[in-house]
N, C-alpha and C positions, 0 to 999 in steps of 0.2 A: 697610930694608923688604928681608928674605929673596928671591934670586934666582927660587929656587921657590918656584911657590906652594901654602898649606895645601891640607891633604887637598876641607877641606869647601869652600874655594872648587873648585878642580878639580872636584869634584861639580854642584856649584853653574853655575856656566860652563856644562858641558854640560849639564847640565840645563834650562839658560834656551835654550839653543839651541836644543836637542831641540823644546823647547816649542813655540817659536816658527815655526821653518820645518819639524819631522818627517825623513822621508826623504830631503828632498832637502838634507840636511843630512854633508858629506864630510869636514870637519877641523875641531877647534878646536885653536891655539895657544896658548899662555897666551905673555908675553912684559915684558924689563924691559930695561934699557939695557945688559944683558950678560948677558944669557942667556935662553934660553927652551927649552919645552918643549912638547909636542905633546901635549894631552890623550885625543884622541879622534879615530881613523882611525876612517874607515864600513870593515867587512869585506871589502866588495868591491875595495879600491885598493891598490896597491902602497904600500910605504913607502917609495920610493924619493925621493920629491920634496926639492928641496934648501933644504931644512927652513932653516939656517944664513943660507943666500941670500935668502931670505923674509924670514925675521926683521930681516935687516942691513935690507933695503929697507923696511919698516913702523916700524924705530926709527926712519925721518927724523919720521916723527910728532909724537914727541917735541920738535921745534923746532917743526914746523907748530903746531902746538898755538896756541904762543904767539903767532905771528903774525897766529893769525886771532883774539886776544882783543880782545876791544871795539870789534868791526864791525859796520857798519850792515845785515850778515847775520844777526849773531844767533850764541851759542853755538855753536860748533863741536860736529855731533853725533858724526859718524862716516863713516869716508871706502870707496867703494867702487870695486872694479876691476873691470872685463868683459873674460875672457875667450872663446875659441869654445865653451869648453864647458864651461863655469860663471862665477864669481864668487866673489871676497875685499873679507871685510866688515874692515874695523879699526876697533877701538873703544881708545881709551887717557885711561887719566881718573888724574890726577896723575903718579903716576911706572912706570906697568905697563899693560900692553895685555895686547889679546888681537886674534888675528884668524882668521876663520873661513871655510871654502870650500864650496862650494855647487855643488849643480847651479842652472840656470836656474830659476827663479821668477818667479812675481807681486812687481812694486815694492811692495804695503804689507810682502810680511813681511820686505822688506830694512826697513822702519821701527821691523817688531819687531821682525825682531833688533836691530836699533842699541840700539833701547832699554833688551832687557832682558839686555842687555852692560854699557851704561851705567848701570843699576842696580844690578847684581851687583859692578863694578867699586868703583864707587863707596864701595857699602857696606862695600867692605872698605878700600878711601881710609880712611875716617873713622873707621874700629874702627884702625886699625895703629898 
């Protein structure tokens, strides 16, 4: 699979995130083990975040997802990271993933966000 997402995947990921969390969406980044691409950044935010550093950290999830297979907890869904002024949600399916940053929001919205991302990434995984 290419390290750059197809244009339709970019649109689908951003659309799924906007639908799930609305104006709380801060950014959407697609990543593989070798590359990352920011797909969306809310207009009121600066583009000075360490995208590569964040992506490198989230790539650890490729290893983690295999560790969580067949546990008593069930299938791995998504990872949330909590910060003072927002959240990061990561979803990995197969050999690609996305991480999304948001403002503070209700817990139910994270479940919707994780589910929406998983659905889009899984659809692309099976058609690749």
